[in-house]
C-alpha positions in Angstrom: 187.3 4.0 45.5 187.2 6.5 42.7 184.6 8.6 43.8 183.8 9.9 47.2 179.6 10.7 47.6 178.7 13.6 49.5 175.5 15.0 50.7 175.5 18.7 51.2 172.6 21.3 51.6 173.9 23.9 49.1 170.6 25.8 49.2 171.5 29.7 48.9 175.0 29.1 49.2 177.9 30.4 46.6 179.6 27.7 44.7 182.3 27.8 42.1 182.6 26.1 39.2 185.9 26.2 37.2 185.6 25.9 33.6 183.1 26.5 30.4 182.9 23.1 28.9 180.4 20.6 28.9 181.3 19.3 32.5 181.0 22.6 34.0 177.6 23.1 32.1 176.6 19.7 33.8 177.7 20.6 37.2 176.6 24.4 37.1 172.7 22.8 36.5 172.9 20.2 39.2 174.1 22.9 41.7 171.2 25.5 40.5 168.7 22.3 41.0 170.1 22.2 44.4 169.5 25.8 45.2 173.2 27.0 45.1 174.2 30.5 43.8 176.6 29.7 41.1 179.2 31.6 39.7 181.4 30.0 36.5 184.9 31.1 36.3 185.9 30.6 32.5 187.1 32.9 29.8 184.4 31.8 27.7 181.2 29.7 28.0 180.7 26.8 25.4 177.5 26.5 23.6 177.0 23.5 26.5 175.5 26.3 28.8 172.0 26.3 27.3 170.1 29.6 27.7 168.0 27.9 30.8 171.6 27.8 33.0 173.4 30.5 31.6 170.7 33.0 32.6 170.8 31.9 36.3 174.8 31.9 36.8 177.0 34.4 37.1 179.8 34.2 34.8 183.1 35.8 35.8 185.4 35.9 32.4 188.6 35.1 33.3 191.2 32.2 33.9 191.8 30.4 37.3 193.7 31.8 40.0 194.3 30.3 43.3 192.9 33.6 44.9 189.7 33.0 43.5 189.2 29.8 45.7 190.5 31.4 48.9 187.7 34.2 48.5 185.0 31.8 48.6 
């Protein structure tokens, strides 16, 4: 099996997305549609984060550190 389908209730839950590119933008948009509170951890956001998504996330302009996951 290549993928593990998960069904989680993420409404109002904090979710961390690491990276600022196309895949991160897509995942952030899906999490927002599900009602999650999204924080994106990346030095910069690529143009793939359109204004609708970028205005609804918290962007932490930094590189990944394992301690970031432990804080969640």
